C-alpha positions in Angstrom: 0.0 0.0 0.0 2.8 2.4 0.9 4.5 1.7 -2.4 1.3 2.4 -4.4 0.9 5.7 -2.6 4.5 6.7 -3.3 4.1 5.9 -7.0 0.8 7.8 -7.2 2.4 10.8 -5.5 5.3 10.7 -8.0 2.9 10.5 -11.0 1.0 13.5 -9.7 4.2 15.5 -9.2 5.4 14.7 -12.7 2.0 15.8 -14.1 2.0 19.1 -12.2 5.7 20.0 -12.8 5.3 21.0 -16.6 2.4 23.2 -15.8 4.4 24.9 -13.0 7.4 25.5 -15.3 5.3 26.9 -18.1 3.6 29.3 -15.7 7.0 30.6 -14.6 8.0 31.1 -18.2 5.4 33.8 -18.8 6.4 37.4 -18.5 5.8 39.1 -15.1 5.2 42.4 -16.9 2.0 42.7 -19.0 2.0 44.3 -22.4 0.1 47.3 -21.0 2.6 47.7 -18.1 5.5 47.5 -20.6 3.9 50.2 -22.7 3.5 52.5 -19.7 7.1 51.9 -18.6 8.3 52.7 -22.1 6.3 55.9 -22.5 7.4 57.1 -19.0 11.0 56.8 -20.1 10.6 57.9 -23.8 7.5 60.2 -24.0 5.5 60.1 -27.2 2.8 58.2 -29.1 3.0 54.4 -29.2 3.0 53.1 -32.8 3.1 49.4 -32.1 4.0 46.8 -29.5 5.5 43.4 -30.4 5.9 40.5 -27.9 9.1 38.6 -28.4 9.8 35.7 -26.0 10.5 37.4 -22.6 10.5 41.0 -23.9 8.4 43.6 -25.6 9.6 45.8 -28.5 7.8 49.1 -28.6 8.0 51.8 -31.3 7.3 55.3 -30.1 6.8 58.5 -32.2 8.4 61.3 -30.2 7.3 65.0 -30.3 10.3 65.9 -32.4 9.2 63.4 -35.1 11.8 60.8 -34.3 10.7 57.2 -34.0 12.5 55.2 -31.3 12.4 51.5 -30.6 12.3 50.6 -26.9 12.8 47.1 -25.4 11.2 46.3 -22.1 12.3 43.1 -20.3 9.1 41.1 -19.5 10.6 39.7 -16.3 12.2 42.8 -14.7 10.5 45.7 -16.4 13.9 47.1 -17.4 13.6 49.7 -20.2 16.3 50.2 -22.8 16.5 51.9 -26.1 17.2 49.6 -29.1 20.2 51.2 -30.8 20.1 48.6 -33.7 
């Protein structure tokens, strides 16, 4: 009986583990939050937002007419300008 319980517990853990890992793989920062962070750092009108793996790529039209591309890390919220 103890062996059967141990095997059942192992099977349940192996079934739950992939769901737990995939939940941790999703970004902690939402698309809307990433957009807000980008506009706070680089004011202007958002042209588009692309989700790429664990980051967001946001294009912003600034008041002077320049278009900048900003990258927001989906895990940390770190905002950087894409110089490429």
